[in-house]
C-alpha positions as CSV (number, residue, x, y, z in Angstrom):
1,X,-15.0,-19.0,-9.2
2,X,-15.5,-15.3,-8.5
3,X,-13.3,-15.7,-5.4
4,X,-10.7,-17.2,-7.5
5,X,-10.8,-14.5,-10.2
6,X,-10.8,-11.7,-7.6
7,X,-7.9,-13.0,-5.7
8,X,-5.9,-13.2,-8.9
9,X,-7.0,-9.8,-10.6
10,X,-7.2,-8.0,-7.6
11,X,-10.6,-6.8,-5.7
12,X,-10.5,-3.3,-7.4
13,X,-10.3,-5.0,-10.9
14,X,-12.8,-7.6,-9.9
15,X,-15.4,-4.9,-8.7
16,X,-15.1,-3.1,-11.9
17,X,-15.5,-6.0,-14.0
18,X,-18.0,-7.2,-16.5
19,X,-17.8,-10.6,-14.6
20,X,-19.0,-8.8,-11.2
21,X,-21.4,-6.4,-13.0
22,X,-23.1,-9.2,-15.0
23,X,-23.1,-11.7,-12.1
24,X,-25.0,-8.8,-9.7
25,X,-27.7,-8.4,-12.7
26,X,-28.2,-12.4,-12.8
27,X,-26.8,-12.4,-16.3
28,X,-24.8,-15.6,-15.5
29,X,-24.3,-17.1,-18.9
30,X,-22.9,-13.8,-20.0
31,X,-20.7,-13.3,-16.9
32,X,-19.2,-16.7,-17.3
33,X,-18.1,-15.8,-21.0
34,X,-16.3,-12.6,-19.4
35,X,-14.1,-14.6,-17.3
36,X,-12.0,-15.2,-20.6
37,X,-11.4,-11.4,-20.8
38,X,-8.8,-12.1,-18.0
39,X,-6.5,-14.4,-19.7
40,X,-4.0,-12.1,-21.0
41,X,-0.5,-10.8,-19.5
42,X,2.6,-9.0,-20.6
43,X,3.3,-5.7,-22.7
44,X,1.8,-6.0,-25.1
45,X,-1.0,-8.1,-23.6
46,X,-1.0,-11.6,-25.0
47,X,-2.9,-14.7,-24.3
48,X,-1.4,-16.9,-21.6
49,X,-1.9,-20.5,-22.0
50,X,-1.9,-21.0,-18.2
51,X,-4.4,-18.0,-17.8
52,X,-6.7,-19.3,-20.7
53,X,-7.0,-22.8,-19.1
54,X,-7.5,-21.3,-15.5
55,X,-10.4,-18.8,-16.7
56,X,-12.1,-21.6,-18.7
57,X,-11.9,-23.8,-15.6
58,X,-13.2,-20.8,-13.6
59,X,-16.0,-20.3,-15.9
60,X,-17.2,-24.0,-16.0
61,X,-17.1,-23.8,-12.3
62,X,-19.2,-20.4,-12.0
63,X,-21.7,-22.2,-14.3
64,X,-21.9,-25.3,-12.4
65,X,-23.6,-23.6,-9.6
66,X,-26.3,-21.8,-11.7
67,X,-29.8,-23.6,-11.8
């Protein structure tokens, strides 16, 4: 899930993201919630249905590996 997000938003943005930071801290639930911060595009930024769906799937995939 993190690889998919990083590929989509770029490695620099991923490295600076709350998803990465919280994952590294072991705060997996909060990290999963932060996937949804990356569901916007355009100028001005608006929620994009396809990105919103993708981020929800990524968050669910991310949490499926947490025990």
